BATORZA-648862 format. One record per atom (N, C-alpha, C): residue in one letter; residue number from 1; atom name; x, y, z. Coordinates in steps of 0.05 Angstrom, whole numbers. Layout:
<sites>
site residuo:A | num:NUM | atomo:CA | x:X | y:Y | z:Z .
...
</sites>
This chain:
<sites>
site residuo:M | num:1 | atomo:N | x:2331 | y:2850 | z:1766 .
site residuo:M | num:1 | atomo:CA | x:2348 | y:2874 | z:1768 .
site residuo:M | num:1 | atomo:C | x:2376 | y:2864 | z:1782 .
site residuo:V | num:2 | atomo:N | x:2395 | y:2874 | z:1773 .
site residuo:V | num:2 | atomo:CA | x:2423 | y:2866 | z:1783 .
site residuo:V | num:2 | atomo:C | x:2436 | y:2892 | z:1790 .
site residuo:L | num:3 | atomo:N | x:2448 | y:2896 | z:1813 .
site residuo:L | num:3 | atomo:CA | x:2462 | y:2919 | z:1822 .
site residuo:L | num:3 | atomo:C | x:2493 | y:2913 | z:1825 .
site residuo:F | num:4 | atomo:N | x:2509 | y:2928 | z:1813 .
site residuo:F | num:4 | atomo:CA | x:2540 | y:2924 | z:1815 .
site residuo:F | num:4 | atomo:C | x:2548 | y:2948 | z:1832 .
site residuo:S | num:5 | atomo:N | x:2560 | y:2941 | z:1854 .
site residuo:S | num:5 | atomo:CA | x:2573 | y:2960 | z:1873 .
site residuo:S | num:5 | atomo:C | x:2604 | y:2955 | z:1869 .
site residuo:T | num:6 | atomo:N | x:2617 | y:2973 | z:1856 .
site residuo:T | num:6 | atomo:CA | x:2645 | y:2971 | z:1849 .
site residuo:T | num:6 | atomo:C | x:2661 | y:2995 | z:1858 .
site residuo:N | num:7 | atomo:N | x:2687 | y:2995 | z:1856 .
site residuo:N | num:7 | atomo:CA | x:2702 | y:3019 | z:1862 .
site residuo:N | num:7 | atomo:C | x:2694 | y:3042 | z:1842 .
site residuo:R | num:8 | atomo:N | x:2687 | y:3036 | z:1818 .
site residuo:R | num:8 | atomo:CA | x:2678 | y:3057 | z:1800 .
site residuo:R | num:8 | atomo:C | x:2651 | y:3068 | z:1808 .
site residuo:Y | num:9 | atomo:N | x:2635 | y:3053 | z:1821 .
site residuo:Y | num:9 | atomo:CA | x:2607 | y:3061 | z:1829 .
site residuo:Y | num:9 | atomo:C | x:2604 | y:3058 | z:1859 .
site residuo:P | num:10 | atomo:N | x:2620 | y:3073 | z:1876 .
site residuo:P | num:10 | atomo:CA | x:2618 | y:3066 | z:1906 .
site residuo:P | num:10 | atomo:C | x:2593 | y:3079 | z:1919 .
site residuo:E | num:11 | atomo:N | x:2585 | y:3101 | z:1911 .
site residuo:E | num:11 | atomo:CA | x:2561 | y:3113 | z:1925 .
site residuo:E | num:11 | atomo:C | x:2535 | y:3104 | z:1911 .
site residuo:Q | num:12 | atomo:N | x:2534 | y:3101 | z:1885 .
site residuo:Q | num:12 | atomo:CA | x:2508 | y:3094 | z:1871 .
site residuo:Q | num:12 | atomo:C | x:2516 | y:3069 | z:1855 .
site residuo:P | num:13 | atomo:N | x:2505 | y:3046 | z:1860 .
site residuo:P | num:13 | atomo:CA | x:2513 | y:3022 | z:1843 .
site residuo:P | num:13 | atomo:C | x:2501 | y:3025 | z:1817 .
site residuo:L | num:14 | atomo:N | x:2514 | y:3011 | z:1796 .
site residuo:L | num:14 | atomo:CA | x:2507 | y:3008 | z:1770 .
site residuo:L | num:14 | atomo:C | x:2483 | y:2990 | z:1770 .
site residuo:V | num:15 | atomo:N | x:2461 | y:2998 | z:1759 .
site residuo:V | num:15 | atomo:CA | x:2436 | y:2982 | z:1759 .
site residuo:V | num:15 | atomo:C | x:2430 | y:2973 | z:1729 .
site residuo:V | num:16 | atomo:N | x:2427 | y:2945 | z:1729 .
site residuo:V | num:16 | atomo:CA | x:2419 | y:2932 | z:1702 .
site residuo:V | num:16 | atomo:C | x:2392 | y:2920 | z:1705 .
site residuo:K | num:17 | atomo:N | x:2373 | y:2930 | z:1690 .
site residuo:K | num:17 | atomo:CA | x:2346 | y:2918 | z:1693 .
site residuo:K | num:17 | atomo:C | x:2333 | y:2917 | z:1666 .
site residuo:G | num:18 | atomo:N | x:2314 | y:2899 | z:1663 .
site residuo:G | num:18 | atomo:CA | x:2300 | y:2896 | z:1638 .
site residuo:G | num:18 | atomo:C | x:2270 | y:2895 | z:1642 .
site residuo:A | num:19 | atomo:N | x:2256 | y:2889 | z:1621 .
site residuo:A | num:19 | atomo:CA | x:2227 | y:2887 | z:1623 .
site residuo:A | num:19 | atomo:C | x:2219 | y:2864 | z:1642 .
site residuo:G | num:20 | atomo:N | x:2196 | y:2866 | z:1655 .
site residuo:G | num:20 | atomo:CA | x:2186 | y:2848 | z:1675 .
site residuo:G | num:20 | atomo:C | x:2177 | y:2824 | z:1660 .
site residuo:A | num:21 | atomo:N | x:2195 | y:2805 | z:1659 .
site residuo:A | num:21 | atomo:CA | x:2188 | y:2779 | z:1646 .
site residuo:A | num:21 | atomo:C | x:2180 | y:2757 | z:1668 .
site residuo:G | num:22 | atomo:N | x:2185 | y:2763 | z:1693 .
site residuo:G | num:22 | atomo:CA | x:2179 | y:2746 | z:1715 .
site residuo:G | num:22 | atomo:C | x:2206 | y:2735 | z:1726 .
site residuo:G | num:23 | atomo:N | x:2206 | y:2726 | z:1752 .
site residuo:G | num:23 | atomo:CA | x:2231 | y:2718 | z:1764 .
site residuo:G | num:23 | atomo:C | x:2245 | y:2696 | z:1751 .
site residuo:D | num:24 | atomo:N | x:2232 | y:2674 | z:1743 .
site residuo:D | num:24 | atomo:CA | x:2246 | y:2651 | z:1729 .
site residuo:D | num:24 | atomo:C | x:2256 | y:2659 | z:1702 .
site residuo:V | num:25 | atomo:N | x:2242 | y:2673 | z:1687 .
site residuo:V | num:25 | atomo:CA | x:2253 | y:2680 | z:1659 .
site residuo:V | num:25 | atomo:C | x:2277 | y:2701 | z:1663 .
site residuo:T | num:26 | atomo:N | x:2276 | y:2719 | z:1682 .
site residuo:T | num:26 | atomo:CA | x:2297 | y:2738 | z:1686 .
site residuo:T | num:26 | atomo:C | x:2321 | y:2725 | z:1695 .
site residuo:A | num:27 | atomo:N | x:2318 | y:2707 | z:1715 .
site residuo:A | num:27 | atomo:CA | x:2341 | y:2692 | z:1727 .
site residuo:A | num:27 | atomo:C | x:2357 | y:2675 | z:1705 .
site residuo:A | num:28 | atomo:N | x:2340 | y:2663 | z:1688 .
site residuo:A | num:28 | atomo:CA | x:2351 | y:2647 | z:1666 .
site residuo:A | num:28 | atomo:C | x:2367 | y:2664 | z:1648 .
site residuo:G | num:29 | atomo:N | x:2354 | y:2687 | z:1641 .
site residuo:G | num:29 | atomo:CA | x:2369 | y:2706 | z:1623 .
site residuo:G | num:29 | atomo:C | x:2394 | y:2718 | z:1633 .
site residuo:V | num:30 | atomo:N | x:2395 | y:2724 | z:1659 .
site residuo:V | num:30 | atomo:CA | x:2417 | y:2734 | z:1673 .
site residuo:V | num:30 | atomo:C | x:2439 | y:2713 | z:1674 .
site residuo:F | num:31 | atomo:N | x:2432 | y:2689 | z:1681 .
site residuo:F | num:31 | atomo:CA | x:2450 | y:2667 | z:1682 .
site residuo:F | num:31 | atomo:C | x:2463 | y:2660 | z:1654 .
site residuo:A | num:32 | atomo:N | x:2445 | y:2660 | z:1635 .
site residuo:A | num:32 | atomo:CA | x:2457 | y:2655 | z:1606 .
site residuo:A | num:32 | atomo:C | x:2476 | y:2679 | z:1599 .
site residuo:D | num:33 | atomo:N | x:2470 | y:2703 | z:1608 .
site residuo:D | num:33 | atomo:CA | x:2489 | y:2725 | z:1600 .
site residuo:D | num:33 | atomo:C | x:2516 | y:2721 | z:1615 .
site residuo:I | num:34 | atomo:N | x:2515 | y:2713 | z:1641 .
site residuo:I | num:34 | atomo:CA | x:2537 | y:2709 | z:1657 .
site residuo:I | num:34 | atomo:C | x:2556 | y:2686 | z:1645 .
site residuo:M | num:35 | atomo:N | x:2543 | y:2665 | z:1635 .
site residuo:M | num:35 | atomo:CA | x:2557 | y:2641 | z:1624 .
site residuo:M | num:35 | atomo:C | x:2569 | y:2649 | z:1597 .
site residuo:R | num:36 | atomo:N | x:2555 | y:2668 | z:1582 .
site residuo:R | num:36 | atomo:CA | x:2567 | y:2675 | z:1556 .
site residuo:R | num:36 | atomo:C | x:2591 | y:2693 | z:1562 .
site residuo:A | num:37 | atomo:N | x:2589 | y:2711 | z:1580 .
site residuo:A | num:37 | atomo:CA | x:2611 | y:2729 | z:1586 .
site residuo:A | num:37 | atomo:C | x:2636 | y:2713 | z:1597 .
site residuo:A | num:38 | atomo:N | x:2631 | y:2691 | z:1611 .
site residuo:A | num:38 | atomo:CA | x:2653 | y:2676 | z:1621 .
site residuo:A | num:38 | atomo:C | x:2669 | y:2661 | z:1602 .
site residuo:R | num:39 | atomo:N | x:2656 | y:2657 | z:1580 .
site residuo:R | num:39 | atomo:CA | x:2667 | y:2641 | z:1558 .
site residuo:R | num:39 | atomo:C | x:2686 | y:2660 | z:1540 .
site residuo:V | num:40 | atomo:N | x:2682 | y:2687 | z:1543 .
site residuo:V | num:40 | atomo:CA | x:2699 | y:2705 | z:1526 .
site residuo:V | num:40 | atomo:C | x:2727 | y:2707 | z:1536 .
</sites>
């Protein structure tokens, strides 16, 4: 699960979560998504 606390969500952070695939798999997926977004 990833929480984004931003100016748009000051009181209640934006929560991004998915199915429970385990810590390693989830971390790899989040990292891949970040790398993909950084290339755009």
